[in-house]
N, CA, C and O of each residue as an XYZ file, in Angstrom:
800
protein
N      -7.287     49.795     10.356
C      -6.920     49.471      8.992
C      -5.473     48.984      8.976
O      -4.601     49.638      9.547
N      -5.200     47.842      8.332
C      -3.849     47.306      8.319
C      -3.143     47.698      7.025
O      -3.774     47.845      5.979
N      -1.831     47.865      7.112
C      -1.033     48.256      5.954
C       0.031     47.204      5.714
O       0.545     46.597      6.654
N       0.360     46.991      4.436
C       1.402     46.046      4.058
C       2.667     46.846      3.822
O       2.679     47.751      2.987
N       3.733     46.528      4.545
C       4.992     47.241      4.400
C       5.894     46.414      3.497
O       6.198     45.258      3.793
N       6.320     47.023      2.384
C       7.159     46.320      1.415
C       8.602     46.769      1.543
O       8.883     47.932      1.831
N       9.510     45.831      1.325
C      10.929     46.185      1.282
C      11.183     46.977      0.004
O      10.423     46.872     -0.959
N      12.249     47.765     -0.003
C      12.563     48.600     -1.167
C      12.724     47.755     -2.430
O      12.230     48.125     -3.495
N      13.411     46.628     -2.309
C      13.666     45.762     -3.461
C      12.351     45.228     -4.040
O      12.152     45.211     -5.255
N      11.455     44.793     -3.138
C      10.158     44.275     -3.568
C       9.327     45.376     -4.204
O       8.695     45.172     -5.241
N       9.335     46.546     -3.573
C       8.588     47.683     -4.112
C       9.078     48.023     -5.518
O       8.280     48.306     -6.411
N      10.412     47.992     -5.705
C      10.993     48.306     -7.018
C      10.542     47.279     -8.062
O      10.206     47.646     -9.188
N      10.536     45.982     -7.685
C      10.090     44.935     -8.613
C       8.632     45.142     -8.997
O       8.259     45.010    -10.163
N       7.814     45.468     -8.005
C       6.387     45.663     -8.272
C       6.148     46.892     -9.142
O       5.279     46.880    -10.013
N       6.920     47.958     -8.905
C       6.783     49.165     -9.722
C       7.188     48.898    -11.164
O       6.558     49.393    -12.098
N       8.269     48.094    -11.341
C       8.701     47.737    -12.700
C       7.630     46.918    -13.409
O       7.355     47.129    -14.590
N       7.031     45.985    -12.681
C       5.984     45.147    -13.258
C       4.775     45.999    -13.638
O       4.187     45.814    -14.704
N       4.410     46.929    -12.766
C       3.286     47.808    -13.059
C       3.565     48.651    -14.301
O       2.695     48.810    -15.157
N       4.797     49.196    -14.398
C       5.170     50.016    -15.554
C       5.122     49.183    -16.841
O       4.655     49.660    -17.875
N       5.601     47.950    -16.773
C       5.598     47.073    -17.946
C       4.168     46.799    -18.406
O       3.870     46.855    -19.599
N       3.284     46.503    -17.447
C       1.891     46.227    -17.799
C       1.188     47.457    -18.371
O       0.375     47.343    -19.288
N       1.506     48.632    -17.825
C       0.912     49.869    -18.339
C       1.399     50.123    -19.765
O       0.605     50.439    -20.651
N       2.726     49.982    -19.984
C       3.308     50.232    -21.305
C       2.823     49.217    -22.335
O       2.542     49.577    -23.478
N       2.726     47.942    -21.932
C       2.364     46.882    -22.874
C       0.870     46.588    -22.872
O       0.424     45.645    -23.526
N       0.099     47.377    -22.151
C      -1.336     47.110    -21.997
C      -2.031     46.920    -23.347
O      -2.737     45.934    -23.560
N      -1.823     47.869    -24.246
C      -2.502     47.810    -25.546
C      -2.088     46.559    -26.323
O      -2.930     45.894    -26.926
N      -0.795     46.241    -26.308
C      -0.295     45.069    -27.035
C      -0.864     43.781    -26.438
O      -1.286     42.888    -27.172
N      -0.876     43.688    -25.110
C      -1.396     42.488    -24.435
C      -2.863     42.285    -24.790
O      -3.285     41.186    -25.148
N      -3.638     43.374    -24.683
C      -5.065     43.286    -24.969
C      -5.299     42.928    -26.429
O      -6.152     42.096    -26.739
N      -4.525     43.571    -27.348
C      -4.737     43.284    -28.775
C      -4.333     41.857    -29.114
O      -4.985     41.222    -29.943
N      -3.260     41.325    -28.489
C      -2.855     39.930    -28.719
C      -3.964     38.976    -28.284
O      -4.303     38.028    -28.992
N      -4.517     39.246    -27.112
C      -5.592     38.381    -26.599
C      -6.823     38.501    -27.484
O      -7.451     37.500    -27.829
N      -7.167     39.747    -27.854
C      -8.333     39.946    -28.716
C      -8.158     39.239    -30.051
O      -9.092     38.615    -30.555
N      -6.945     39.338    -30.635
C      -6.688     38.699    -31.930
C      -6.835     37.185    -31.817
O      -7.427     36.538    -32.682
N      -6.283     36.628    -30.731
C      -6.365     35.180    -30.548
C      -7.804     34.731    -30.345
O      -8.257     33.764    -30.957
N      -8.520     35.447    -29.475
C      -9.912     35.094    -29.195
C     -10.748     35.286    -30.457
O     -11.621     34.471    -30.755
N     -10.481     36.362    -31.198
C     -11.226     36.629    -32.423
C     -11.017     35.511    -33.442
O     -11.969     35.053    -34.074
N      -9.763     35.075    -33.598
C      -9.465     33.987    -34.546
C     -10.173     32.707    -34.122
O     -10.750     32.009    -34.956
N     -10.133     32.398    -32.844
C     -10.797     31.185    -32.353
C     -12.313     31.300    -32.499
O     -12.988     30.327    -32.836
N     -12.844     32.506    -32.239
C     -14.278     32.732    -32.381
C     -14.703     32.574    -33.839
O     -15.743     31.984    -34.131
N     -13.882     33.111    -34.757
C     -14.168     32.948    -36.192
C     -14.201     31.475    -36.563
O     -15.078     31.030    -37.303
N     -13.228     30.715    -36.038
C     -13.167     29.280    -36.321
C     -14.417     28.577    -35.787
O     -14.981     27.705    -36.448
N     -14.843     28.971    -34.575
C     -16.046     28.373    -33.976
C     -17.283     28.698    -34.807
O     -18.133     27.835    -35.028
N     -17.384     29.963    -35.273
C     -18.514     30.357    -36.118
C     -18.521     29.578    -37.427
O     -19.579     29.167    -37.905
N     -17.330     29.374    -38.012
C     -17.231     28.574    -39.240
C     -17.738     27.161    -38.980
O     -18.478     26.586    -39.779
N     -17.318     26.619    -37.839
C     -17.743     25.266    -37.487
C     -19.256     25.188    -37.347
O     -19.891     24.270    -37.867
N     -19.836     26.168    -36.633
C     -21.287     26.198    -36.444
C     -22.025     26.359    -37.775
O     -23.017     25.678    -38.034
N     -21.524     27.270    -38.616
C     -22.143     27.474    -39.924
C     -22.087     26.202    -40.753
O     -23.061     25.826    -41.405
N     -20.934     25.547    -40.719
C     -20.774     24.321    -41.494
C     -21.701     23.227    -40.976
O     -22.293     22.484    -41.760
N     -21.825     23.128    -39.640
C     -22.709     22.113    -39.060
C     -24.167     22.385    -39.419
O     -24.922     21.465    -39.735
N     -24.547     23.641    -39.368
C     -25.924     23.994    -39.698
C     -26.229     23.796    -41.183
O     -27.361     23.499    -41.565
N     -25.194     23.966    -42.013
C     -25.356     23.725    -43.450
C     -25.024     22.290    -43.824
O     -25.073     21.918    -44.996
N     -24.680     21.477    -42.809
C     -24.344     20.064    -42.965
C     -23.185     19.849    -43.924
O     -23.178     18.897    -44.704
N     -22.201     20.746    -43.860
C     -20.993     20.594    -44.683
C     -19.854     20.116    -43.805
O     -19.815     20.482    -42.630
N     -18.907     19.301    -44.323
C     -17.783     18.834    -43.504
C     -16.869     19.995    -43.126
O     -16.641     20.905    -43.924
N     -16.357     19.955    -41.919
C     -15.489     21.031    -41.419
C     -14.554     20.474    -40.366
O     -14.855     19.483    -39.701
N     -13.396     21.141    -40.226
C     -12.444     20.753    -39.177
C     -12.890     21.383    -37.872
O     -13.012     22.604    -37.779
N     -13.131     20.565    -36.872
C     -13.640     21.057    -35.593
C     -12.473     21.298    -34.644
O     -11.613     20.433    -34.474
N     -12.447     22.491    -34.019
C     -11.413     22.817    -33.033
C     -12.004     22.604    -31.656
O     -13.007     23.235    -31.322
N     -11.407     21.718    -30.827
C     -11.949     21.482    -29.487
C     -11.916     22.751    -28.644
O     -10.991     23.555    -28.757
N     -12.927     22.927    -27.802
C     -13.044     24.130    -26.965
C     -11.866     24.286    -26.026
O     -11.447     25.410    -25.751
N     -11.307     23.158    -25.516
C     -10.196     23.285    -24.567
C      -8.936     23.818    -25.234
O      -8.082     24.391    -24.558
N      -8.798     23.641    -26.563
C      -7.654     24.233    -27.265
C      -7.793     25.751    -27.285
O      -6.805     26.470    -27.137
N      -9.011     26.233    -27.466
C      -9.258     27.683    -27.456
C      -8.901     28.250    -26.085
O      -8.189     29.249    -25.983
N      -9.395     27.612    -25.046
C      -9.149     28.079    -23.674
C      -7.660     28.033    -23.362
O      -7.127     28.949    -22.735
N      -6.978     26.961    -23.800
C      -5.544     26.823    -23.526
C      -4.752     27.925    -24.216
O      -3.812     28.465    -23.632
N      -5.119     28.271    -25.459
C      -4.416     29.331    -26.189
C      -4.556     30.662    -25.468
O      -3.587     31.412    -25.353
N      -5.760     30.960    -24.981
C      -5.979     32.213    -24.249
C      -5.202     32.206    -22.936
O      -4.619     33.218    -22.547
N      -5.198     31.055    -22.252
C      -4.459     30.946    -20.984
C      -2.972     31.185    -21.188
O      -2.330     31.875    -20.396
N      -2.420     30.602    -22.272
C      -0.987     30.793    -22.560
C      -0.670     32.261    -22.789
O       0.339     32.768    -22.298
N      -1.541     32.949    -23.543
C      -1.327     34.380    -23.776
C      -1.347     35.167    -22.470
O      -0.528     36.063    -22.265
N      -2.279     34.831    -21.598
C      -2.361     35.517    -20.307
C      -1.118     35.272    -19.472
O      -0.615     36.185    -18.816
N      -0.617     34.034    -19.493
C       0.583     33.714    -18.713
C       1.800     34.456    -19.247
O       2.638     34.916    -18.472
N       1.902     34.575    -20.577
C       3.026     35.307    -21.170
C       2.932     36.785    -20.818
O       3.949     37.451    -20.621
N       1.721     37.286    -20.742
C       1.515     38.703    -20.476
C       1.844     39.077    -19.047
O       2.289     40.197    -18.796
N       1.639     38.177    -18.108
C       1.840     38.499    -16.702
C       2.742     37.489    -16.024
O       2.248     36.541    -15.414
N       4.079     37.668    -16.116
C       4.957     36.762    -15.388
C       4.795     36.987    -13.895
O       4.666     38.130    -13.458
N       4.800     35.922    -13.101
C       4.573     36.086    -11.663
C       5.706     36.812    -10.971
O       6.877     36.585    -11.273
N       5.355     37.691    -10.035
C       6.346     38.385     -9.215
C       6.179     37.863     -7.806
O       5.133     38.055     -7.185
N       7.211     37.200     -7.296
C       7.120     36.631     -5.945
C       7.799     37.557     -4.968
O       8.891     38.062     -5.229
N       7.167     37.772     -3.869
C       7.721     38.615     -2.826
C       8.029     37.750     -1.619
O       7.164     37.001     -1.165
N       9.265     37.835     -1.078
C       9.600     37.003      0.074
C       8.849     37.414      1.333
O       8.779     36.637      2.286
N       8.275     38.640      1.357
C       7.601     39.101      2.561
C       6.151     38.633      2.640
O       5.576     38.583      3.728
N       5.555     38.290      1.497
C       4.146     37.920      1.484
C       4.060     36.400      1.439
O       4.474     35.772      0.465
N       3.523     35.823      2.495
C       3.406     34.368      2.569
C       2.118     33.919      1.920
O       1.048     34.482      2.152
N       2.248     32.884      1.094
C       1.061     32.311      0.476
C       0.520     31.235      1.398
O       1.297     30.570      2.082
N      -0.796     31.046      1.434
C      -1.348     29.987      2.276
C      -0.848     28.629      1.813
O      -0.602     28.409      0.627
N      -0.701     27.713      2.785
C      -0.161     26.386      2.466
C      -1.073     25.614      1.541
O      -0.608     25.009      0.576
N      -2.370     25.625      1.819
C      -3.300     24.864      0.989
C      -4.162     25.847      0.209
O      -5.096     26.436      0.753
N      -3.841     26.018     -1.067
C      -4.635     26.914     -1.890
C      -5.404     26.103     -2.904
O      -4.947     25.063     -3.378
N      -6.586     26.604     -3.226
C      -7.391     25.928     -4.241
C      -6.968     26.443     -5.593
O      -7.032     27.645     -5.850
N      -6.539     25.552     -6.459
C      -6.093     25.976     -7.772
C      -7.286     26.025     -8.707
O      -8.063     25.076     -8.812
N      -7.412     27.170     -9.388
C      -8.461     27.287    -10.384
C      -7.806     27.698    -11.682
O      -6.666     28.161    -11.696
N      -8.513     27.531    -12.747
C      -7.955     27.909    -14.040
C      -8.289     26.836    -15.051
O      -8.948     25.841    -14.750
N      -7.808     27.073    -16.270
C      -8.189     26.165    -17.338
C      -7.009     25.474    -17.975
O      -7.183     24.708    -18.922
N      -5.822     25.723    -17.483
C      -4.654     25.100    -18.092
C      -4.662     23.602    -17.824
O      -4.947     23.163    -16.710
N      -4.347     22.825    -18.851
C      -4.333     21.371    -18.705
C      -3.206     20.956    -17.769
O      -2.133     21.558    -17.773
N      -3.451     19.938    -16.978
C      -2.418     19.408    -16.086
C      -1.379     18.685    -16.921
O      -1.703     18.056    -17.928
N      -0.134     18.781    -16.497
C       0.952     18.106    -17.202
C       0.920     16.627    -16.838
O       1.103     16.283    -15.670
N       0.689     15.728    -17.827
C       0.573     14.301    -17.490
C       1.847     13.723    -16.901
O       1.787     12.780    -16.112
N       3.013     14.276    -17.271
C       4.271     13.764    -16.721
C       4.351     14.023    -15.229
O       4.841     13.183    -14.474
N       3.867     15.191    -14.798
C       3.886     15.526    -13.376
C       2.970     14.582    -12.613
O       3.318     14.125    -11.524
N       1.796     14.284    -13.176
C       0.857     13.379    -12.509
C       1.472     12.011    -12.314
O       1.320     11.409    -11.250
N       2.170     11.505    -13.330
C       2.743     10.169    -13.236
C       3.769     10.090    -12.117
O       3.807      9.103    -11.382
N       4.604     11.120    -11.979
C       5.622     11.069    -10.937
C       5.010     11.216     -9.560
O       5.481     10.601     -8.603
N       3.937     12.046     -9.444
C       3.329     12.226     -8.124
C       2.557     10.988     -7.697
O       2.410     10.734     -6.501
N       2.058     10.209     -8.666
C       1.325      8.998     -8.348
C       2.200      7.761     -8.494
O       1.707      6.671     -8.788
N       3.509      7.939     -8.286
C       4.422      6.816     -8.484
C       4.238      5.743     -7.413
O       4.630      4.594     -7.621
N       3.641      6.103     -6.254
C       3.369      5.102     -5.228
C       2.322      4.135     -5.767
O       1.392      4.540     -6.465
N       2.480      2.850     -5.437
C       1.589      1.830     -5.978
C       0.217      1.910     -5.339
O       0.055      2.365     -4.207
N      -0.769      1.451     -6.101
C      -2.115      1.328     -5.556
C      -2.129      0.106     -4.638
O      -1.351     -0.829     -4.828
N      -3.015      0.119     -3.647
C      -3.099     -0.995     -2.706
C      -3.689     -2.221     -3.392
O      -4.722     -2.139     -4.057
N      -3.018     -3.360     -3.220
C      -3.520     -4.637     -3.724
C      -3.401     -5.629     -2.575
O      -2.294     -5.962     -2.151
N      -4.533     -6.100     -2.073
C      -4.556     -6.977     -0.894
C      -3.743     -8.247     -1.106
O      -3.233     -8.816     -0.142
N      -3.613     -8.700     -2.351
C      -2.889     -9.948     -2.625
C      -1.387     -9.733     -2.798
O      -0.617    -10.693     -2.813
N      -0.975     -8.479     -2.928
C       0.431     -8.157     -3.179
C       1.178     -8.012     -1.853
O       1.550     -6.904     -1.468
N       1.400     -9.131     -1.155
C       2.087     -9.121      0.138
C       3.588     -8.960     -0.059
O       4.095     -9.086     -1.174
N       4.298     -8.679      1.037
C       5.759     -8.590      0.969
C       6.334     -9.926      0.507
O       5.708    -10.974      0.662
N       7.520     -9.871     -0.054
C       8.156    -11.057     -0.639
C       8.292    -12.211      0.351
O       8.202    -13.376     -0.036
N       8.510    -11.891      1.633
C       8.707    -12.961      2.625
C       7.444    -13.789      2.874
O       7.514    -14.858      3.479
N       6.275    -13.293      2.404
C       5.027    -14.040      2.571
C       4.598    -14.736      1.265
O       3.433    -15.099      1.101
N       5.534    -14.910      0.362
C       5.222    -15.487     -0.947
C       4.545    -16.853     -0.787
O       5.019    -17.710     -0.041
N       3.438    -17.038     -1.496
C       2.716    -18.303     -1.460
C       1.732    -18.426     -0.301
O       1.013    -19.422     -0.206
N       1.690    -17.433      0.579
C       0.787    -17.498      1.739
C      -0.456    -16.649      1.471
O      -0.419    -15.677      0.717
N      -1.553    -17.044      2.108
C      -2.772    -16.238      2.023
C      -2.622    -15.074      3.005
O      -1.697    -15.052      3.816
N      -3.533    -14.115      2.924
C      -3.483    -12.946      3.812
C      -3.577    -13.374      5.271
O      -2.818    -12.883      6.106
N      -4.495    -14.279      5.589
C      -4.661    -14.712      6.984
C      -3.426    -15.457      7.478
O      -3.039    -15.301      8.637
N      -2.792    -16.273      6.609
C      -1.571    -16.994      7.000
C      -0.440    -16.009      7.287
O       0.343    -16.203      8.217
N      -0.362    -14.952      6.482
C       0.673    -13.935      6.694
C       0.433    -13.181      8.003
O       1.377    -12.880      8.732
N      -0.844    -12.878      8.299
C      -1.181    -12.197      9.561
C      -0.758    -13.073     10.741
O      -0.124    -12.594     11.681
N      -1.111    -14.352     10.683
C      -0.759    -15.289     11.771
C       0.757    -15.359     11.926
O       1.262    -15.404     13.048
N       1.489    -15.369     10.811
C       2.959    -15.422     10.876
C       3.511    -14.211     11.629
O       4.433    -14.340     12.434
N       2.935    -13.022     11.358
C       3.384    -11.809     12.076
C       3.050    -11.934     13.563
O       3.891    -11.643     14.413
N       1.829    -12.366     13.881
C       1.402    -12.466     15.279
C       2.201    -13.522     16.049
O       2.390    -13.394     17.259
N       2.673    -14.567     15.353
C       3.428    -15.637     16.013
C       4.833    -15.199     16.424
O       5.463    -15.845     17.261
N       5.321    -14.117     15.848
C       6.659    -13.639     16.205
C       6.730    -13.329     17.696
O       7.760    -13.555     18.331
N       5.637    -12.813     18.255
C       5.547    -12.577     19.695
C       4.074    -12.729     20.066
O       3.268    -11.831     19.823
N       3.734    -13.864     20.650
C       2.332    -14.214     20.918
C       1.644    -13.217     21.844
O       0.420    -13.090     21.805
N       2.409    -12.504     22.680
C       1.802    -11.543     23.614
C       1.746    -10.125     23.048
O       1.087     -9.253     23.615
N       2.426     -9.899     21.947
C       2.451     -8.561     21.326
C       1.062     -8.216     20.785
O       0.375     -9.071     20.226
N       0.661     -6.969     20.955
C      -0.634     -6.494     20.471
C      -0.378     -5.586     19.266
O       0.502     -4.726     19.306
N      -1.158     -5.783     18.190
C      -0.964     -5.046     16.944
C      -2.232     -4.290     16.558
O      -3.342     -4.800     16.716
N      -2.057     -3.075     16.052
C      -3.183     -2.350     15.449
C      -3.259     -2.770     13.980
O      -2.350     -3.418     13.463
N      -4.338     -2.399     13.326
C      -4.473     -2.711     11.891
C      -3.353     -2.035     11.109
O      -2.809     -2.628     10.177
N      -3.000     -0.794     11.475
C      -1.919     -0.091     10.771
C      -0.578     -0.804     10.954
O       0.232     -0.854     10.028
N      -0.342     -1.360     12.159
C       0.894     -2.126     12.400
C       0.959     -3.320     11.450
O       1.994     -3.599     10.845
N      -0.171     -4.015     11.334
C      -0.220     -5.196     10.470
C      -0.050     -4.814      8.999
O       0.632     -5.514      8.250
N      -0.664     -3.713      8.588
C      -0.510     -3.252      7.197
C       0.966     -2.987      6.905
O       1.478     -3.384      5.859
N       1.650     -2.309      7.843
C       3.069     -2.006      7.656
C       3.900     -3.284      7.576
O       4.878     -3.343      6.831
N       3.514     -4.308      8.341
C       4.249     -5.566      8.327
C       3.963     -6.429      7.114
O       4.815     -7.214      6.696
N       2.773     -6.294      6.543
C       2.351     -7.160      5.439
C       2.683     -6.619      4.049
O       2.955     -7.389      3.127
N       2.660     -5.290      3.900
C       2.744     -4.710      2.561
C       3.928     -3.756      2.416
O       4.358     -3.117      3.377
N       4.444     -3.679      1.179
C       5.418     -2.651      0.839
C       4.665     -1.331      0.752
O       3.435     -1.305      0.756
N       5.413     -0.239      0.673
C       4.803      1.090      0.657
C       3.844      1.223     -0.522
O       4.160      0.814     -1.639
N       2.658      1.804     -0.261
C       1.685      2.063     -1.316
C       1.128      3.459     -1.121
O       1.412      4.120     -0.122
N       0.331      3.903     -2.086
C      -0.229      5.255     -2.071
C      -1.028      5.493     -0.788
O      -1.904      4.703     -0.438
N      -0.716      6.588     -0.092
C      -1.352      6.917      1.195
C      -2.864      7.059      1.057
O      -3.602      6.783      2.003
N      -3.330      7.489     -0.115
C      -4.767      7.656     -0.345
C      -5.506      6.315     -0.323
O      -6.726      6.274     -0.163
N      -4.763      5.227     -0.483
C      -5.359      3.887     -0.496
C      -5.491      3.295      0.918
O      -6.036      2.204      1.085
N      -4.993      4.013      1.928
C      -4.975      3.492      3.292
C      -6.366      3.099      3.812
O      -6.489      2.043      4.432
N      -7.417      3.901      3.588
C      -8.740      3.484      4.075
C      -9.185      2.141      3.485
O      -9.789      1.324      4.181
N      -8.886      1.918      2.206
C      -9.259      0.654      1.568
C      -8.468     -0.494      2.171
O      -9.004     -1.583      2.376
N      -7.178     -0.248      2.460
C      -6.333     -1.282      3.067
C      -6.858     -1.640      4.457
O      -6.927     -2.816      4.812
N      -7.229     -0.625      5.245
C      -7.757     -0.866      6.598
C      -9.057     -1.672      6.534
O      -9.272     -2.583      7.334
N      -9.919     -1.325      5.576
C     -11.197     -2.022      5.443
C     -10.960     -3.493      5.093
O     -11.591     -4.383      5.664
N     -10.051     -3.738      4.155
C      -9.752     -5.112      3.736
C      -9.200     -5.922      4.904
O      -9.639     -7.043      5.162
N      -8.231     -5.338      5.604
C      -7.615     -6.058      6.721
C      -8.620     -6.243      7.858
O      -8.632     -7.291      8.504
N      -9.459     -5.243      8.107
C     -10.468     -5.342      9.160
C     -11.422     -6.508      8.908
O     -11.771     -7.244      9.831
N     -11.839     -6.672      7.649
C     -12.744     -7.778      7.308
C     -12.056     -9.127      7.509
O     -12.654    -10.070      8.028
N     -10.787     -9.205      7.091
C     -10.038    -10.465      7.248
C      -9.842    -10.794      8.725
O      -9.980    -11.947      9.134
N      -9.522     -9.782      9.517
C      -9.315     -9.991     10.957
C     -10.621    -10.384     11.652
O     -10.603    -11.160     12.608
N     -11.749     -9.855     11.179
C     -13.040    -10.221     11.757
C     -13.301    -11.725     11.554
O     -13.743    -12.417     12.471
N     -13.016    -12.215     10.332
C     -13.198    -13.649     10.060
C     -12.238    -14.489     10.906
O     -12.612    -15.538     11.431
N     -11.003    -14.015     11.029
C     -10.003    -14.750     11.808
C     -10.375    -14.768     13.290
O     -10.121    -15.750     13.987
N     -10.982    -13.668     13.769
C     -11.416    -13.605     15.165
C     -12.545    -14.601     15.418
O     -12.557    -15.291     16.437
N     -13.494    -14.669     14.480
C     -14.590    -15.643     14.614
C     -14.070    -17.068     14.609
O     -14.602    -17.941     15.296
N     -13.015    -17.295     13.819
C     -12.443    -18.655     13.736
C     -11.560    -18.959     14.938
O     -11.178    -20.111     15.141
N     -11.227    -17.945     15.741
C     -10.396    -18.152     16.923
C      -8.905    -18.085     16.638
O      -8.093    -18.275     17.544
N      -8.532    -17.817     15.390
C      -7.110    -17.720     15.020
C      -6.489    -16.463     15.598
O      -5.325    -16.452     15.999
N      -7.286    -15.406     15.633
C      -6.825    -14.102     16.126
C      -7.761    -13.681     17.247
O      -8.952    -13.992     17.234
N      -7.197    -12.963     18.225
C      -8.002    -12.494     19.351
C      -8.019    -10.964     19.345
O      -6.970    -10.327     19.255
N      -9.210    -10.383     19.440
C      -9.339     -8.930     19.508
C      -9.211     -8.524     20.968
O      -9.934     -9.029     21.827
N      -8.273     -7.594     21.249
C      -8.022     -7.225     22.646
C      -8.294     -5.756     22.941
O      -8.048     -5.304     24.059
N      -8.793     -5.003     21.969
C      -9.072     -3.588     22.237
C      -9.771     -2.912     21.088
O      -9.771     -3.399     19.957
N     -10.373     -1.768     21.402
C     -11.066     -0.970     20.390
C     -10.549      0.463     20.396
O      -9.969      0.940     21.371
N     -10.780      1.120     19.282
C     -10.461      2.555     19.108
C      -9.030      2.901     19.486
O      -8.834      3.559     20.508
N      -8.034      2.505     18.736
C      -8.130      1.673     17.536
C      -8.218      0.185     17.904
O      -7.805     -0.231     18.986
N      -8.758     -0.587     16.987
C      -8.851     -2.033     17.208
C      -7.448     -2.605     17.331
O      -6.542     -2.247     16.578
N      -7.287     -3.519     18.314
C      -5.970     -4.146     18.524
C      -6.159     -5.658     18.573
O      -7.175     -6.159     19.054
N      -5.162     -6.366     18.068
C      -5.267     -7.817     17.936
C      -3.987     -8.497     18.394
O      -2.903     -7.913     18.375
N      -4.146     -9.763     18.812
C      -2.990    -10.601     19.100
C      -3.332    -12.024     18.685
O      -4.464    -12.312     18.298
N      -2.362    -12.897     18.768
C      -2.554    -14.287     18.360
C      -3.614    -14.933     19.244
O      -3.595    -14.773     20.464
N      -4.540    -15.664     18.624
C      -5.612    -16.330     19.359
C      -5.071    -17.517     20.175
O      -4.064    -18.132     19.825
N      -5.767    -17.806     21.254
C      -5.367    -18.935     22.081
C      -5.919    -20.219     21.453
O      -7.107    -20.279     21.138
N      -5.086    -21.243     21.266
C      -5.594    -22.475     20.660
C      -6.618    -23.118     21.596
O      -6.459    -23.123     22.817
N      -7.655    -23.650     20.993
C      -8.728    -24.291     21.780
C      -8.179    -25.548     22.463
O      -7.416    -26.318     21.878
N      -8.595    -25.725     23.721
C      -8.123    -26.902     24.481
C      -8.752    -28.172     23.893
O      -9.940    -28.209     23.573
N      -7.928    -29.196     23.764
C      -8.422    -30.469     23.217
C      -9.245    -31.182     24.268
O      -8.877    -31.171     25.443
N     -10.370    -31.814     23.874
C     -11.182    -32.535     24.841
C     -10.436    -33.772     25.381
O      -9.696    -34.428     24.648
N     -10.641    -34.076     26.662
C      -9.909    -35.182     27.279
C     -10.514    -36.498     26.907
O     -10.027    -37.545     27.336
């Protein structure tokens, strides 16, 4: 059987939190009950009005859940202990709405757009830009990821599979046309194609 050893400071914080919850237990429960009861009454009014076909103000269910969640959060402030490590990847559950401002900042990286090449390739098609990169050193071998890095400004990492698929299709056409030569697999590697010899 394993035991968790707590530092005195952590133990004191946890004991204070336990005492607070014990002392405020009745108040916390009554606050939650009052809130849930009020929301339940509102829901019953809505149902009664709908069944009687009378107009009524409808309260969305997520507002009810959010109100209860807020009460629960106020009732139990988190106590963090430096000795207890939380797992790096935890699954978040709950009903609190995500903050849209946080989402916008986390998704600030651009979505992948195959036509949105770096400024130095302005006016060129994707295949022309690829050839321009390969011409810098005709013997250099490039992976698809190397070419993506050379062709595009930084974009959302989640879009990488789509970028690879797009570039892979373009490189396949260029290989068939002889513009690009495939020189390896896993990962696929490419270099500038050898120009076809002119007939004598």
